[in-house]
N, C-alpha and C positions, 0 to 999 in steps of 0.2 A: 582284190582279196588280199588280206593284210597276213605277212609273213613270207611273201615270196615276190620275187622280181623277174618278169617273165620276157623272153627271147624268143624268136623264129630262128630255127637253124636253117643255115645255106643249106641246101639240097648237097646231097656227096659227091655227087658227078658235077658240080659245078665248081671252078678255081676258085672263083672270087666274086664278090657282092657286084662288080660293074658289070654293065651291059654288054651283052658280046650280039655275032650275028643270031646265036640259039636262042638267046635268053635275055628277055628285060633287065634292067639294072634290081638288083634286090632291095627295094624299098619298102617301105610300111605302107604308100601306096598301091604298089603291086602285090605285096602279101593280101591289104585287103581283099582286092580285088578275085586275087584267088582263091580267097576265103569265100567270097560271095559267089563265087561259080563251084562252090561245093569240094573244093580242093582241100587235100592234106599237107602239111609241114610239121614235121615233127619240131617241137619246143624243147626251151629247157626253162625251170623254174632256180636261180639263185634263193638259197635259205638266207633269210634276215633276221637278226636277233630283235630284241624290243624296242629298238632304237631304230629300227629301220638299216640298217649297218649290214652287208654280207659277213658271213660267218668267214673267216679266213683262217686257213691249216698254219704251221708254222711252216710249211715249205712256201706259202706264200699263194697255194690256191685256193677257189673260194668253195664251199660246198653247194652242191647242183643237184638236181633233180633231173634225167637228161634219157633220152633215148637209148635202150639197151642194144637196139638194133639199127643197120640204115636205112630200114624200110619205112612207111610213112605209117605215121601212128602206131609205132611201135612201143612195146612193153615198156614200162623204166626202170630206173637204177639210180640210186645214190652213188654220186662218184665226184672225185674232186675235178675243177675245170678251171684253168688260166686263165687271167685275165684277155691276155693277149687273143686266145681262141674266142671269146666273146667277143672282141672288137672287129677281129677279122673276118668271124663266121656268121653273126648274130646280127639280128636288129632287135632292139627292145620293141615290145608289144604291151599294149594294153590287156588285161587279165581276162576280160570279156572273148577275147581273141581265142584265147588258148580253147576253148570248150569246143568248139568248130574246127579247129586247125589240128589239135592234137587230143581227142578224146581222154585217150588212156593217159596221160599227164592230169589232164583236167580231174577225173576219178581219182587219181593218187593222192593229189594234194587237197582234194576235198574228204577223204575218207576218214 
């Protein structure tokens, strides 16, 4: 999908993307497996300009569309997002996965 770059967002109760005794590592492979089992994960859409470059505010934050609440498939809102958050708490995913993982976000970006 043109105009957005998508990321799966680490569930709120997890502290890092690393594997723990309770959870497998937060990787594309494990996200795909979760999706194929019918699971939901909140996702983030980074808004891109006509050159496929993220919009960046004067404070250095990216313009994003993300979950408004910490519940799965939450409604979404436009909000600034820091690059460090993406690096530490998110994994880039294909646009097609968003339709299954976070239907509310998919509906928003397609409206």
